[in-house]
C-alpha positions as CSV (number, residue, x, y, z in Angstrom):
1,M,28.3,-43.0,-11.3
2,I,27.3,-40.4,-14.0
3,S,27.4,-42.6,-17.1
4,A,23.8,-44.0,-16.9
5,L,22.3,-40.6,-16.5
6,Q,24.4,-39.2,-19.3
7,Q,23.2,-42.0,-21.6
8,F,19.6,-41.3,-20.7
9,I,19.9,-37.7,-21.5
10,R,21.6,-38.6,-24.8
11,R,18.5,-40.6,-25.8
12,I,16.3,-37.7,-25.3
13,G,18.3,-35.8,-28.0
14,G,20.6,-32.9,-27.9
15,R,17.9,-30.2,-28.5
16,W,15.9,-31.6,-25.6
17,R,18.6,-31.8,-23.0
18,W,18.4,-28.3,-21.8
19,G,14.6,-28.4,-21.5
20,A,14.7,-31.8,-19.8
21,A,17.1,-30.4,-17.3
22,A,14.9,-27.4,-16.6
23,A,11.9,-29.6,-16.0
24,G,13.9,-31.9,-13.7
25,F,15.0,-28.9,-11.5
26,A,11.4,-27.7,-11.4
27,L,10.3,-31.1,-10.2
28,L,13.1,-31.1,-7.6
29,A,12.0,-27.7,-6.4
30,V,8.5,-29.0,-5.9
31,V,9.7,-32.1,-4.0
32,H,12.2,-30.3,-1.7
33,T,9.5,-27.7,-0.7
34,W,6.5,-30.0,-0.5
35,P,3.7,-29.5,0.4
36,L,4.1,-25.9,-0.8
37,A,3.1,-26.7,-4.4
38,S,-0.2,-28.4,-3.2
39,D,-1.6,-25.0,-2.3
40,L,0.6,-22.1,-3.7
41,G,-2.0,-19.5,-2.9
42,G,-2.7,-20.6,0.7
43,L,0.6,-21.9,2.1
44,S,3.5,-19.5,3.1
45,R,6.3,-19.0,5.6
46,N,4.3,-16.1,6.9
47,D,5.4,-17.0,10.5
48,N,8.6,-15.3,9.5
49,A,8.7,-11.5,9.2
50,D,11.2,-11.6,6.4
51,A,8.9,-13.8,4.3
52,I,6.1,-11.2,4.7
53,L,8.4,-8.3,3.9
54,N,9.8,-10.0,0.8
55,T,6.3,-10.9,-0.3
56,W,5.4,-7.2,-0.1
57,I,8.5,-6.1,-1.9
58,V,8.1,-8.2,-5.0
59,S,4.5,-7.2,-5.3
60,W,5.4,-3.5,-4.8
61,V,8.0,-3.7,-7.5
62,A,5.6,-5.4,-9.9
63,H,3.1,-2.7,-9.2
64,Q,5.3,0.4,-9.2
65,L,7.9,-0.3,-11.8
66,P,5.7,0.0,-14.8
67,R,3.7,2.9,-13.3
68,D,6.3,5.3,-11.8
69,P,9.8,3.7,-12.0
70,L,11.5,7.0,-10.8
71,H,9.8,6.5,-7.4
72,L,10.3,2.8,-7.2
73,F,12.0,2.9,-3.8
74,D,9.3,5.2,-2.3
75,G,7.5,2.2,-0.9
76,N,4.0,2.5,0.5
77,I,5.2,2.0,4.1
78,F,6.8,4.3,6.7
79,H,4.9,7.3,5.4
80,P,6.0,10.0,5.0
81,S,9.6,8.8,5.0
82,P,10.9,8.5,1.4
83,N,13.0,5.6,0.1
84,A,11.4,3.0,2.3
85,L,12.4,0.2,0.1
86,V,16.1,0.8,0.6
87,Y,16.0,-0.6,4.2
88,S,15.8,-4.1,2.6
89,E,16.8,-5.8,-0.5
90,P,15.7,-4.4,-3.8
91,L,14.4,-7.6,-5.4
92,V,13.8,-5.8,-8.6
93,V,14.6,-8.8,-10.8
94,P,12.2,-11.1,-9.0
95,G,9.7,-8.2,-8.9
96,V,9.9,-8.0,-12.7
97,M,9.4,-11.8,-12.9
98,A,6.2,-11.4,-10.7
99,M,4.7,-8.8,-13.0
100,P,2.8,-11.3,-15.3
101,L,1.5,-13.1,-12.2
102,R,0.2,-10.0,-10.6
103,W,-1.4,-8.7,-13.8
104,L,-3.2,-12.0,-14.1
105,G,-4.6,-11.5,-10.6
106,A,-2.3,-13.7,-8.5
107,S,-2.2,-12.8,-4.8
108,P,1.1,-11.6,-3.3
109,V,1.5,-15.0,-1.6
110,L,0.9,-16.9,-4.8
111,A,3.4,-14.7,-6.6
112,Y,6.0,-15.2,-4.0
113,N,5.6,-19.0,-3.9
114,V,5.8,-19.3,-7.7
115,L,9.0,-17.2,-7.5
116,L,10.4,-19.3,-4.8
117,L,10.0,-22.5,-6.9
118,L,11.3,-20.6,-10.0
119,G,14.4,-19.4,-8.1
120,F,15.3,-23.0,-7.1
121,A,14.8,-24.3,-10.6
122,L,16.7,-21.4,-12.4
123,T,19.6,-21.6,-9.9
124,G,20.0,-25.3,-10.5
125,W,19.6,-24.9,-14.3
126,A,22.2,-22.1,-14.5
127,M,24.7,-24.2,-12.6
128,Y,23.8,-27.2,-14.8
129,A,24.5,-25.0,-17.9
130,V,27.9,-23.9,-16.7
131,I,29.2,-27.4,-15.7
132,A,27.8,-28.9,-18.9
133,R,29.7,-26.3,-20.9
134,W,32.9,-26.7,-18.9
135,T,32.9,-30.5,-19.0
136,G,30.7,-31.5,-21.9
137,D,28.9,-33.8,-19.4
138,H,25.3,-33.0,-19.0
139,A,24.8,-35.5,-16.2
140,A,27.5,-33.9,-14.2
141,G,25.8,-30.5,-14.8
142,V,22.5,-31.9,-13.4
143,L,24.2,-33.2,-10.3
144,A,26.1,-30.0,-9.7
145,G,23.0,-28.0,-10.2
146,S,21.2,-30.1,-7.6
147,L,24.0,-29.4,-5.2
148,I,24.0,-25.6,-5.6
149,A,20.2,-25.2,-5.6
150,F,19.2,-27.5,-2.9
151,N,21.7,-27.5,-0.1
152,A,21.9,-27.0,3.7
153,H,22.0,-23.2,3.3
154,T,19.2,-22.6,0.8
155,M,16.8,-25.1,2.4
156,T,16.9,-23.1,5.6
157,R,16.2,-19.7,3.9
158,L,12.8,-20.2,2.3
159,P,11.7,-16.7,3.7
160,H,14.6,-15.1,1.8
161,L,13.7,-15.0,-1.9
162,Q,17.1,-13.2,-2.7
163,A,18.9,-16.3,-1.3
164,I,17.1,-18.6,-3.7
165,H,17.4,-16.5,-6.9
166,V,21.1,-16.9,-7.3
167,E,20.9,-18.0,-10.9
168,W,23.0,-15.1,-12.2
169,F,26.0,-16.0,-10.0
170,P,27.2,-19.2,-11.8
171,L,26.7,-17.4,-15.1
172,A,28.8,-14.5,-13.9
173,I,31.7,-16.9,-13.1
174,W,31.2,-18.7,-16.4
175,A,31.4,-15.3,-18.3
176,L,34.6,-14.3,-16.5
177,D,36.2,-17.7,-17.4
178,R,35.3,-17.1,-21.0
179,L,36.6,-13.6,-20.9
180,L,40.0,-14.7,-19.4
181,T,40.4,-17.4,-22.0
182,G,38.9,-15.9,-25.1
183,R,39.4,-12.1,-24.4
184,R,36.2,-11.2,-26.3
185,T,34.3,-8.0,-25.7
186,R,31.0,-9.9,-25.7
187,D,32.1,-11.9,-22.7
188,A,32.9,-8.8,-20.8
189,V,29.4,-7.5,-21.5
190,W,28.0,-10.7,-20.1
191,V,30.0,-10.3,-17.0
192,G,28.7,-6.8,-16.4
193,L,25.1,-7.8,-17.2
194,F,25.1,-10.7,-14.7
195,V,26.6,-8.6,-12.0
196,L,24.1,-5.9,-12.6
197,L,21.2,-8.5,-12.3
198,L,22.6,-9.8,-9.1
199,A,22.9,-6.2,-7.7
200,L,19.2,-5.5,-8.7
201,T,18.3,-8.7,-6.7
202,S,20.2,-8.4,-3.6
203,G,23.0,-6.2,-2.0
204,Y,24.5,-9.3,-0.5
205,L,24.7,-11.0,-3.9
206,A,26.3,-7.9,-5.4
207,V,29.0,-8.0,-2.7
208,F,29.5,-11.8,-3.0
209,V,30.0,-11.7,-6.8
210,V,32.4,-8.8,-6.7
211,F,34.6,-10.7,-4.2
212,A,34.2,-13.9,-6.1
213,L,35.2,-12.3,-9.5
214,G,38.0,-10.4,-7.9
215,V,39.7,-13.3,-6.3
216,A,39.0,-15.5,-9.3
217,T,40.8,-13.0,-11.5
218,I,43.7,-12.6,-9.2
219,S,44.1,-16.4,-9.0
220,R,44.7,-16.5,-12.9
221,P,47.4,-13.9,-13.5
222,G,48.6,-15.8,-16.6
223,D,45.3,-15.0,-18.3
224,W,45.4,-11.2,-17.9
225,W,49.0,-10.3,-17.1
226,G,51.4,-9.0,-19.7
227,R,51.0,-8.2,-23.4
228,H,49.2,-11.4,-24.2
229,G,46.6,-10.9,-21.4
230,A,46.2,-7.2,-21.6
231,P,43.0,-7.3,-23.7
232,A,41.2,-9.4,-21.2
233,L,42.2,-7.0,-18.4
234,V,41.2,-3.9,-20.4
235,R,37.8,-5.4,-21.2
236,L,37.2,-6.5,-17.6
237,T,38.1,-3.1,-16.3
238,A,35.8,-1.4,-18.8
239,A,32.9,-3.7,-18.0
240,A,33.4,-3.1,-14.2
241,A,33.4,0.7,-14.7
242,V,30.3,0.6,-16.8
243,T,28.5,-1.8,-14.5
244,L,29.4,0.3,-11.5
245,V,28.0,3.5,-13.1
246,I,24.7,1.9,-14.1
247,A,24.2,0.0,-10.8
248,T,24.9,3.2,-8.9
249,A,22.5,5.2,-11.0
250,M,19.7,2.5,-10.6
251,L,20.4,2.0,-6.9
252,W,21.2,5.6,-5.9
253,P,18.6,5.8,-3.1
254,Y,20.7,3.3,-1.2
255,R,23.6,5.7,-1.4
256,Q,21.5,8.6,-0.3
257,V,20.2,6.9,2.8
258,R,23.7,5.6,3.7
259,V,25.1,9.2,3.5
260,Q,22.1,11.0,5.1
261,E,21.6,8.6,8.0
262,D,25.1,7.2,8.2
263,F,23.5,3.8,7.8
264,R,25.9,0.9,8.5
265,R,26.0,-2.4,10.3
266,P,28.3,-2.2,13.3
267,L,30.9,-4.9,13.6
268,R,29.4,-6.1,16.9
269,I,26.2,-7.0,14.9
270,V,28.2,-8.7,12.3
271,E,29.9,-10.8,15.0
272,M,26.4,-12.0,16.2
273,Y,25.5,-13.2,12.6
274,A,28.8,-14.8,11.6
275,A,29.5,-18.4,10.9
276,S,32.0,-20.7,12.8
277,P,33.9,-23.7,11.5
278,W,31.2,-25.8,13.0
279,S,28.7,-24.2,10.6
280,Y,30.3,-26.2,7.8
281,L,29.3,-29.4,9.6
282,S,25.8,-28.1,10.3
283,T,22.7,-29.1,8.4
284,T,18.9,-29.5,9.0
285,A,18.5,-32.2,6.5
286,R,16.4,-34.9,8.1
287,L,18.9,-37.8,7.5
288,H,21.9,-35.9,8.9
289,Y,20.1,-34.1,11.7
290,R,18.6,-37.2,13.2
291,T,21.9,-39.1,13.1
292,W,24.5,-36.6,14.0
293,S,23.9,-33.0,13.0
294,H,21.6,-32.3,16.0
295,R,24.8,-32.2,18.1
296,V,26.0,-29.3,16.0
297,F,23.0,-27.3,14.6
298,G,21.4,-25.3,17.4
299,E,24.0,-26.2,20.0
300,R,27.3,-25.0,18.4
301,T,26.0,-22.9,15.6
302,T,22.6,-21.6,14.1
303,E,24.1,-21.5,10.5
304,A,23.8,-24.5,8.2
305,L,26.6,-24.7,5.6
306,F,27.4,-28.3,5.3
307,P,28.1,-29.1,1.6
308,G,27.4,-32.8,1.9
309,F,29.5,-35.9,2.0
310,V,29.2,-36.5,-1.7
311,A,30.3,-33.0,-2.7
312,L,33.2,-32.9,-0.2
313,A,34.5,-36.3,-1.4
314,L,34.3,-35.4,-5.1
315,S,35.8,-32.0,-4.7
316,G,38.7,-33.6,-2.7
317,V,39.2,-35.9,-5.8
318,A,39.2,-32.8,-8.0
319,L,42.0,-31.2,-6.0
320,G,44.1,-34.4,-6.4
321,V,43.6,-35.0,-10.1
322,R,46.2,-33.7,-12.5
323,R,44.8,-31.2,-14.9
324,R,45.4,-29.5,-18.1
325,T,46.3,-25.8,-18.2
326,Q,42.8,-24.5,-18.7
327,T,41.1,-26.7,-16.1
328,A,43.9,-26.0,-13.7
329,G,43.0,-22.3,-14.0
330,R,39.4,-23.0,-13.2
331,R,40.5,-25.1,-10.2
332,R,42.6,-22.2,-8.8
333,M,39.7,-19.9,-9.4
334,L,37.2,-22.1,-7.6
335,V,39.6,-22.7,-4.7
336,A,40.2,-19.0,-4.3
337,I,36.4,-18.4,-4.3
338,A,36.0,-21.0,-1.6
339,A,38.8,-19.6,0.5
340,V,37.6,-16.0,0.5
341,G,34.0,-17.1,1.2
342,F,35.1,-19.3,4.1
343,V,37.3,-16.5,5.7
344,L,34.7,-13.7,5.3
345,S,31.8,-16.0,6.6
346,L,33.7,-16.2,10.0
347,G,33.2,-12.4,10.3
348,T,35.3,-10.7,13.0
349,M,36.8,-14.1,14.0
350,T,39.6,-13.1,11.7
351,P,41.2,-9.6,11.3
352,L,40.6,-9.7,7.5
353,Y,36.9,-8.9,7.9
354,A,37.4,-5.8,9.9
355,W,40.0,-4.5,7.4
356,V,37.8,-5.2,4.5
357,Y,34.9,-3.6,6.4
358,H,36.7,-0.3,6.5
359,V,38.1,-0.3,3.1
360,V,35.1,-1.5,1.1
361,P,32.1,0.6,1.9
362,P,29.4,-1.8,0.7
363,M,30.7,-4.3,3.3
364,Q,29.2,-1.9,5.9
365,G,25.7,-2.9,4.8
366,I,26.3,-6.6,5.4
367,R,24.9,-7.9,8.7
368,A,24.9,-11.7,8.2
369,A,28.6,-12.5,7.4
370,A,27.7,-16.2,7.5
371,R,26.1,-15.8,4.1
372,F,29.5,-15.6,2.5
373,G,29.5,-19.3,3.1
374,Y,27.5,-19.6,-0.1
375,L,30.7,-19.0,-2.1
376,V,32.1,-22.1,-0.4
377,L,29.1,-24.1,-1.4
378,F,29.3,-22.9,-5.0
379,A,32.9,-23.7,-5.3
380,V,32.5,-27.1,-3.8
381,A,29.6,-28.0,-6.1
382,A,31.6,-26.8,-9.2
383,L,34.8,-28.7,-8.1
384,A,32.8,-31.8,-7.3
385,F,31.7,-32.3,-10.9
386,S,34.7,-30.9,-12.8
387,A,35.9,-32.4,-16.0
388,S,38.6,-34.7,-14.5
389,V,36.3,-35.9,-11.7
390,S,33.6,-36.7,-14.2
391,R,36.0,-38.8,-16.3
392,S,37.4,-40.6,-13.3
393,I,33.9,-41.5,-11.9
394,R,32.7,-42.7,-15.4
395,V,35.6,-45.1,-15.5
396,S,35.1,-46.4,-12.0
397,S,31.4,-46.9,-12.5
398,A,31.4,-48.5,-15.9
399,E,30.5,-51.9,-14.6
400,S,27.4,-50.8,-12.7
401,P,26.3,-47.4,-14.0
402,R,22.6,-47.6,-13.0
403,R,23.4,-48.6,-9.5
404,S,26.1,-45.8,-9.2
405,T,23.8,-43.2,-10.7
406,R,21.0,-44.1,-8.5
407,G,23.2,-44.0,-5.5
408,S,24.7,-40.7,-6.3
409,L,21.3,-39.0,-6.9
410,T,19.9,-40.6,-3.7
411,M,22.9,-39.3,-1.6
412,I,22.7,-35.8,-2.9
413,A,18.9,-35.6,-2.3
414,A,19.2,-37.0,1.1
415,G,22.0,-34.6,1.9
416,C,19.7,-31.6,1.9
417,A,16.2,-33.0,2.0
418,T,13.9,-31.4,4.6
419,S,10.6,-32.2,2.9
420,P,7.9,-32.8,3.6
421,A,7.9,-29.4,5.3
422,R,5.7,-29.1,8.3
423,T,2.3,-27.3,7.6
424,F,0.5,-25.3,10.3
425,T,-2.0,-22.5,10.6
426,T,-1.0,-19.0,11.6
427,S,-2.6,-19.6,15.0
428,N,0.0,-22.3,15.7
429,T,2.9,-20.1,15.1
430,S,3.7,-19.5,18.8
431,R,3.5,-23.2,19.5
432,R,6.0,-23.9,16.7
433,R,8.4,-21.4,18.1
434,R,8.4,-23.2,21.5
435,S,9.3,-26.4,19.9
436,R,11.2,-25.4,16.9
437,P,11.9,-28.2,14.4
438,P,15.1,-28.3,12.4
439,E,13.2,-28.7,9.1
440,S,11.7,-26.1,6.9
441,S,8.2,-25.0,7.9
442,I,5.3,-23.7,5.9
443,A,2.4,-21.7,7.3
444,R,-1.1,-21.6,6.0
445,C,-2.5,-18.2,5.4
446,S,-5.5,-16.6,3.8
447,T,-4.9,-13.7,1.3
448,R,-6.7,-12.0,-1.5
449,S,-5.4,-10.4,-4.6
450,R,-5.4,-6.6,-4.5
């Protein structure tokens, strides 16, 4: 299944593999969000208030950070209230990425749309890099990157830039794996850096990666317990402490507002925005929605977390394949990440969430517990193209590699494809809401650069 794609990439040459993969993910981002790329400055999801809010945030960060970073969170809204930005996601990292665009005169909508496409491409490329490093198989990395960047969850969250810019998450898991196996200080530094970048992008992502790293570490006691593993534990603890101090200092206004206003999300709100087991069978992809998912999405759940048939089948193979010690540790790590993501995504349906809510203060800022399901999607994508699965598939597809590769890519694309997205003018927003389609929608708007 993967061998033909692997041979093609080899012909390009080793030094071009990474660039070819990046270009491929950029192309996939254009295809999956089409027709957005046809008019980046005029099309937008401005029918959604979150899209408008996030468009403002990234432009505000790009404007304010180089001018007055100490007052970055004093946004130019809700005057005279200070720290207006802390009522939403920080989006500092995407805001920094938007700086060159805004300096060149791009409108806020154009900057947001470029960042949206860039987020898809970077997330896919980061996952590709991790799987390629773990397996030595670049084709498997491409397919895993496609699964994590373009899935049922991300394709329904175009208004939420923070849900698309998850490129640092796979790299954080990769750095932890290197730290537990190599016990090097530089890997601990990478773990801390990637966690910090996630925290400066989204509070949700900060919580997700902390839980993922925590359960991943616990699942591999042999790598950090005892005299042999003590160096890894010491370095990880030090990295966690330093990262916590830096993140707290940079995001201190969030702490101030939480204390001064007793700002927290009640559990009854969390229950409203939690997933259910049906969510993992829910998708808005055209192929699945028209054939069977319409009986689930909208009727039994409003969350779309279906990993796809290909990913589920291959991850099941991964769980049944005998592994070496090192890859067995990664398997336990990924299973643990999937398990904690699934349980917490159910919100108050299980008693664990309420306990964690009271014990871990950052959990009190989480409203949509269903988004923990991203951990499940990540783990399934990583398991689906692990080393053992890649080898097994290459053997089984040796007789017809081209047909197998074409089939695998087609099934993965069809498993999440919602493009072409429906285009409409802002005057048609109310009409759209009366007959809400399952696919992604893009609105046309007129904006000027300021």
